[in-house]
C-alpha positions as CSV (number, residue, x, y, z in Angstrom):
1,X,126.6,75.8,55.1
2,X,123.8,73.7,56.1
3,X,125.6,70.4,55.5
4,X,128.3,71.6,57.9
5,X,128.8,70.5,61.3
6,X,130.7,71.9,64.3
7,X,133.4,69.7,65.0
8,X,133.7,69.9,68.8
9,X,135.2,72.3,71.2
10,X,139.5,71.4,71.3
11,X,140.7,72.6,74.7
12,X,144.0,72.2,73.0
13,X,143.9,74.0,70.4
14,X,141.5,76.1,67.7
15,X,139.3,74.4,65.2
16,X,140.7,74.7,61.9
17,X,138.2,76.4,59.5
18,X,136.4,73.9,57.3
19,X,137.2,72.9,53.9
20,X,141.2,73.4,54.2
21,X,140.7,77.2,54.2
22,X,143.8,78.9,55.5
23,X,144.1,82.3,57.0
24,X,146.7,82.9,55.0
25,X,144.4,83.3,52.3
26,X,141.9,85.0,54.4
27,X,144.6,87.8,55.6
28,X,145.7,88.3,51.9
29,X,142.0,88.8,50.9
30,X,142.0,91.2,53.6
31,X,145.2,93.1,53.0
32,X,144.1,93.4,49.8
33,X,140.8,95.0,50.4
34,X,142.0,97.6,52.4
35,X,143.4,99.8,49.5
36,X,144.3,102.4,51.5
37,X,147.5,100.6,53.0
38,X,148.9,100.6,49.3
39,X,150.0,104.4,50.2
40,X,151.3,103.7,53.4
41,X,154.0,101.0,52.9
42,X,155.8,101.0,56.0
43,X,152.2,100.6,58.0
44,X,151.3,97.8,55.5
45,X,154.3,96.1,56.3
46,X,153.6,96.4,60.0
47,X,149.8,95.4,59.3
48,X,151.0,92.1,57.3
49,X,152.9,91.1,60.3
50,X,150.2,91.4,62.5
51,X,147.7,89.7,61.0
52,X,150.4,87.0,60.6
53,X,150.7,86.5,64.4
54,X,149.4,83.2,65.8
55,X,147.1,85.2,68.3
56,X,145.3,86.6,65.6
57,X,145.0,83.5,63.7
58,X,143.6,81.1,66.4
59,X,141.5,84.6,67.5
60,X,140.2,84.2,64.0
61,X,139.8,80.3,64.1
62,X,137.0,80.9,67.2
63,X,135.9,83.8,66.4
64,X,134.5,81.8,63.0
65,X,133.2,79.3,64.8
66,X,131.4,81.1,67.3
67,X,129.1,83.2,64.4
68,X,128.8,79.4,62.8
69,X,127.1,78.3,65.7
70,X,125.2,81.5,66.5
71,X,124.1,81.5,63.1
72,X,123.3,77.6,62.6
73,X,122.5,76.1,66.0
74,X,123.2,78.0,69.3
75,X,125.1,76.4,72.3
76,X,125.8,78.4,74.9
77,X,128.3,76.4,76.8
78,X,130.4,75.9,74.2
79,X,130.1,79.9,72.4
80,X,130.7,80.8,76.4
81,X,133.8,78.5,76.2
82,X,135.3,80.1,72.6
83,X,134.5,83.3,73.9
84,X,136.7,83.0,76.6
85,X,139.6,81.7,74.6
86,X,138.9,84.8,72.1
87,X,139.4,86.7,75.0
88,X,142.9,85.0,75.9
89,X,144.2,85.3,72.0
90,X,142.8,89.1,72.1
91,X,144.6,89.8,75.5
92,X,148.0,88.1,74.5
93,X,147.7,89.4,71.2
94,X,147.0,93.5,72.5
95,X,149.9,92.7,75.5
96,X,152.2,91.5,72.9
97,X,152.3,94.7,70.8
98,X,153.7,96.4,73.2
99,X,154.7,99.8,72.4
100,X,155.2,98.7,68.5
101,X,154.7,101.8,65.6
102,X,151.0,102.6,64.6
103,X,149.9,100.2,67.6
104,X,147.1,102.7,68.6
105,X,146.2,103.2,64.7
106,X,145.9,99.3,64.1
107,X,143.8,98.5,67.5
108,X,141.2,101.3,66.6
109,X,140.7,99.8,63.4
110,X,141.0,96.0,64.2
111,X,137.4,95.3,65.4
112,X,136.3,96.3,61.3
113,X,139.5,94.3,60.1
114,X,138.0,91.3,62.4
115,X,134.8,91.5,60.6
116,X,136.1,92.0,57.4
117,X,138.3,88.7,58.1
118,X,135.1,86.8,59.4
119,X,133.2,88.0,55.8
120,X,136.2,86.6,53.9
121,X,136.4,83.4,56.0
122,X,132.4,82.3,55.5
123,X,132.2,83.1,51.8
124,X,135.7,81.2,51.0
125,X,134.5,78.1,53.2
126,X,130.9,78.5,51.7
127,X,131.0,79.9,48.3
128,X,127.4,78.3,47.2
129,X,126.0,80.0,50.5
130,X,127.2,83.3,49.6
131,X,124.0,84.7,49.4
132,X,123.1,84.2,53.4
133,X,126.6,86.0,53.5
134,X,125.9,88.9,51.1
135,X,123.0,89.8,53.6
136,X,122.8,92.8,55.5
137,X,121.6,91.0,58.6
138,X,124.4,89.0,58.6
139,X,127.6,91.4,57.8
140,X,125.6,93.9,60.4
141,X,126.1,90.6,62.9
142,X,129.8,90.8,62.0
143,X,130.3,94.2,62.2
144,X,128.2,94.3,65.5
145,X,129.9,91.7,67.3
146,X,133.4,92.5,66.7
147,X,133.0,96.3,67.5
148,X,131.1,95.4,71.0
149,X,133.5,92.8,72.2
150,X,136.7,94.7,71.1
151,X,136.0,98.1,71.2
152,X,133.2,98.0,73.8
153,X,131.0,100.3,71.5
154,X,128.7,100.0,69.1
155,X,129.5,100.6,65.2
156,X,128.9,103.4,63.0
157,X,125.1,102.2,61.2
158,X,125.6,100.2,58.2
159,X,129.8,100.3,58.2
160,X,129.7,97.2,56.2
161,X,128.8,99.2,52.9
162,X,132.4,101.0,53.4
163,X,134.1,97.2,52.5
164,X,135.3,96.5,49.5
165,X,133.6,93.1,49.5
166,X,133.9,91.8,46.2
167,X,137.6,91.7,47.3
168,X,136.8,90.1,50.0
169,X,135.3,87.1,48.6
170,X,137.0,84.2,46.0
171,X,137.3,85.2,42.5
172,X,134.8,83.0,40.8
173,X,132.5,83.2,43.9
174,X,129.7,85.1,42.4
175,X,130.3,83.0,38.5
176,X,127.0,81.8,38.3
177,X,125.1,84.7,39.3
178,X,127.1,87.0,36.5
179,X,125.9,84.1,33.9
180,X,122.4,84.4,34.8
181,X,122.6,88.6,34.6
182,X,124.2,88.1,31.3
183,X,121.8,86.0,29.7
184,X,119.4,88.3,31.2
185,X,120.6,91.0,29.1
186,X,120.9,89.4,26.3
187,X,117.3,88.4,26.4
188,X,116.0,91.8,27.5
189,X,118.3,94.3,25.8
190,X,119.2,96.2,28.5
191,X,123.1,96.5,28.7
192,X,124.7,96.5,32.1
193,X,121.5,95.7,33.7
194,X,120.3,93.4,36.3
195,X,122.2,93.9,39.6
196,X,120.7,94.9,42.4
197,X,122.0,97.3,44.6
198,X,122.8,96.9,48.4
199,X,120.1,97.7,50.4
200,X,119.9,99.3,54.0
201,X,117.0,98.2,56.6
202,X,116.4,98.8,60.3
203,X,116.2,95.6,61.4
204,X,117.5,94.6,64.6
205,X,120.2,91.7,64.9
206,X,119.6,89.0,66.9
207,X,121.2,88.6,70.7
208,X,125.1,88.4,69.9
209,X,126.2,87.0,73.4
210,X,125.1,84.4,75.7
211,X,125.0,84.8,79.2
212,X,128.4,84.9,80.9
213,X,129.7,85.8,84.8
214,X,127.0,87.4,86.3
215,X,129.9,89.8,87.9
216,X,130.7,90.7,84.2
217,X,127.2,90.8,82.5
218,X,127.0,94.6,82.2
219,X,130.3,94.0,80.2
220,X,129.5,91.2,78.1
221,X,126.0,89.4,79.2
222,X,123.7,90.0,76.6
223,X,124.1,92.6,73.8
224,X,121.1,93.0,71.6
225,X,119.6,95.9,69.5
226,X,116.6,97.0,70.6
227,X,113.4,97.3,68.7
228,X,113.5,100.9,66.7
229,X,112.5,104.3,68.7
230,X,111.3,107.0,67.0
231,X,113.6,110.3,66.2
232,X,114.4,113.1,64.3
233,X,115.9,113.4,60.7
234,X,119.5,112.5,60.6
235,X,122.2,112.3,57.6
236,X,122.3,108.9,55.7
237,X,124.4,108.1,52.8
238,X,123.4,107.3,49.5
239,X,122.6,103.6,49.4
240,X,122.4,102.9,45.8
241,X,125.6,101.1,44.5
242,X,126.0,98.9,41.8
243,X,127.7,95.5,43.0
244,X,130.4,95.9,40.5
245,X,131.3,99.4,41.6
246,X,131.2,100.9,45.2
247,X,131.1,104.5,45.4
248,X,133.5,106.2,47.9
249,X,132.1,109.5,48.3
250,X,128.4,109.8,50.4
251,X,126.1,112.1,49.7
252,X,124.0,113.3,52.6
253,X,120.6,113.9,53.0
254,X,118.0,113.9,55.8
255,X,114.8,111.9,56.2
256,X,111.5,113.8,56.6
257,X,109.3,111.2,58.4
258,X,110.8,110.6,62.1
259,X,109.8,107.0,62.2
260,X,112.6,106.0,59.6
261,X,115.0,106.9,62.3
262,X,115.7,105.0,66.0
263,X,117.9,105.9,68.5
264,X,119.2,104.7,71.7
265,X,120.3,106.4,75.2
266,X,123.0,104.6,77.3
267,X,125.8,105.4,79.3
268,X,129.7,104.9,78.4
269,X,132.2,104.1,81.1
270,X,135.3,106.2,80.6
271,X,137.3,104.0,83.0
272,X,135.7,100.8,81.2
273,X,137.7,97.9,79.0
274,X,136.2,96.1,76.3
275,X,134.7,93.0,77.5
276,X,137.4,90.4,75.7
277,X,140.2,92.2,77.8
278,X,138.3,92.5,80.7
279,X,137.7,89.0,80.5
280,X,141.0,88.3,79.7
281,X,142.0,90.0,82.8
282,X,139.7,88.4,85.0
283,X,141.3,84.9,83.8
284,X,144.5,86.4,85.0
285,X,143.0,87.4,88.4
286,X,143.1,90.9,88.0
287,X,140.1,92.6,89.6
288,X,138.5,95.7,88.9
289,X,139.9,98.9,91.0
290,X,137.4,100.1,93.2
291,X,137.7,103.7,91.3
292,X,134.4,105.3,91.1
293,X,132.9,104.8,87.5
294,X,133.4,107.5,84.9
295,X,129.9,107.7,83.2
296,X,128.8,109.8,80.0
297,X,125.6,109.7,78.4
298,X,126.0,108.9,75.1
299,X,123.0,108.8,72.2
300,X,123.6,106.1,69.9
301,X,122.1,105.5,66.2
302,X,120.3,102.2,65.9
303,X,119.0,102.2,62.5
304,X,119.0,104.9,59.6
305,X,116.4,105.4,56.9
306,X,115.5,103.2,54.0
307,X,117.3,103.7,50.8
308,X,113.6,104.7,49.4
309,X,112.5,107.2,52.4
310,X,111.0,110.3,51.8
311,X,114.0,112.8,51.9
312,X,114.6,116.6,52.3
313,X,115.6,116.7,49.5
314,X,112.4,115.3,47.8
315,X,110.5,118.1,49.5
316,X,112.9,120.6,48.1
317,X,112.3,118.6,44.3
318,X,108.6,118.7,45.1
319,X,108.7,122.4,46.3
320,X,110.3,123.4,43.1
321,X,107.9,121.3,40.9
322,X,104.8,122.9,42.5
323,X,106.7,126.4,42.4
324,X,107.2,125.8,38.6
325,X,103.7,124.7,37.8
326,X,102.2,127.7,39.8
327,X,104.4,130.0,38.3
328,X,103.6,128.6,35.1
329,X,99.3,129.0,35.8
330,X,100.0,132.2,37.2
331,X,101.9,133.4,33.6
332,X,99.2,131.7,31.7
333,X,96.3,133.5,33.5
334,X,98.4,136.9,33.2
335,X,99.0,136.3,29.4
336,X,95.3,135.7,29.2
337,X,94.4,139.0,31.1
338,X,96.7,140.6,28.9
339,X,95.8,139.8,25.6
340,X,91.8,140.4,26.6
341,X,92.8,144.1,27.7
342,X,94.6,144.6,24.6
343,X,91.5,143.7,22.4
344,X,89.1,145.6,24.9
345,X,91.5,148.4,24.2
346,X,91.1,148.3,20.5
347,X,87.5,147.5,20.8
348,X,87.1,150.8,22.7
349,X,89.2,153.0,20.2
350,X,87.1,151.7,17.3
351,X,84.0,152.4,19.0
352,X,85.0,156.0,19.6
353,X,86.6,156.6,15.8
354,X,83.2,155.4,15.2
355,X,81.1,157.7,17.4
356,X,83.7,160.5,16.6
357,X,83.1,159.9,12.9
358,X,78.8,159.8,13.5
359,X,78.9,163.2,15.8
360,X,80.8,164.7,13.1
361,X,78.8,163.7,10.5
362,X,75.3,164.8,12.5
363,X,76.9,168.3,13.0
364,X,77.7,168.7,9.2
365,X,73.3,168.7,8.8
366,X,72.6,172.0,10.0
367,X,69.0,171.5,10.2
368,X,68.9,168.4,12.3
369,X,71.8,170.2,14.3
370,X,69.5,173.1,14.8
371,X,66.3,171.4,15.6
372,X,68.3,169.3,18.5
373,X,69.7,172.6,19.8
374,X,66.0,174.3,20.0
375,X,65.2,171.3,22.1
376,X,68.2,171.2,24.6
377,X,67.8,174.8,24.8
378,X,63.9,174.6,25.4
379,X,64.1,171.8,28.4
380,X,67.2,173.8,30.2
381,X,64.6,177.2,30.2
382,X,62.2,175.0,31.5
383,X,64.1,173.6,34.2
384,X,67.5,175.1,34.3
385,X,68.8,172.3,37.1
386,X,67.4,169.1,34.7
387,X,69.2,166.9,32.9
388,X,68.0,167.3,28.9
389,X,66.9,164.1,29.0
390,X,64.8,164.3,26.0
391,X,67.4,166.2,24.0
392,X,69.9,163.6,24.6
393,X,67.5,160.6,23.8
394,X,66.7,162.5,20.6
395,X,70.4,163.2,19.9
396,X,71.3,159.3,20.7
397,X,68.4,158.8,18.0
398,X,69.6,160.9,15.5
399,X,73.2,159.2,15.8
400,X,71.8,155.7,15.6
401,X,69.3,156.4,13.1
402,X,72.8,157.9,11.0
403,X,74.4,154.2,11.9
404,X,71.1,152.6,10.8
405,X,71.4,154.3,7.3
406,X,75.3,153.3,6.8
407,X,74.5,149.7,7.6
408,X,71.8,149.9,4.9
């Protein structure tokens, strides 16, 4: 792509795609990538007819060169001319549809169709530079420009993740990478490894349109993304998808850190038109009506969390892990406490048995029992309120003496 030069703006006809790439090839690729059309044969037929019109093909050629200039060497004057002619093609395309069946359905999806067509066009025209196109910033640029120009609103963040990009690309475009990955798997012995997952970041796209008419600047003068601002949690789709398989089911999760998300506030004009239609009507001298604008506040998602950010699912996982470890530690303490209590009870029962046995043996000795009884009675008679401590001490010494003799 670096060696390609823009042939120049031709006022009479759009510049063809480089390297003799035909729009028919691109249109077939796009129709094949939109697999949901296979279940709608009637709509698919009308869809193919719409893409086969000269208005769409001419629009795609000028769109291609506008993106090419924006990416390689921006030229405000040439890009303004391309923008006006894109508006002309789109205006006639929109007007020519008339009351055709599925008209609203088609134009609702048309911005993303154009974005996928542009991606396919660049991959077919410059297959050796495919890594520049299979890039989040480039695909985000395509999706943003087409939606902002055609629909007049920003697209859903990372809408390009829904593209069947492998069906949009030339069949042999990634052969070199597949060969390297196959060799790497043989060396490392890891089956099926080596492919990177599509990543998602919150980098802002560069300015996508140059200044046009000052009277219409609020529609299409300078559309650019602002730096990320801070926000709260947001649902996000799973981003880890292998290049060979695209997951259709999105798993929702919430980012914990508010800095992982950015929003922007804007006003949406219910009476407004898309920038391309507004420019088309301006070229025909149709002025905007004096009717007051009907503005509503709108909060737009500018960027979503990165794939490796800390989510609420991670918080739940960590909480469960901490709870599990705490429960295990508590159960261990409880187990040791119960074991110590059982040992204490066994020792207590053993001491009680020994004491009962010694007491019984002491009582069998009548002479000693009589002597100890007289000692107790003597102390009680001396002081009825006092504790017979001397007698207790004598009894204890007698028991201990019996224990010592047993030991010997």
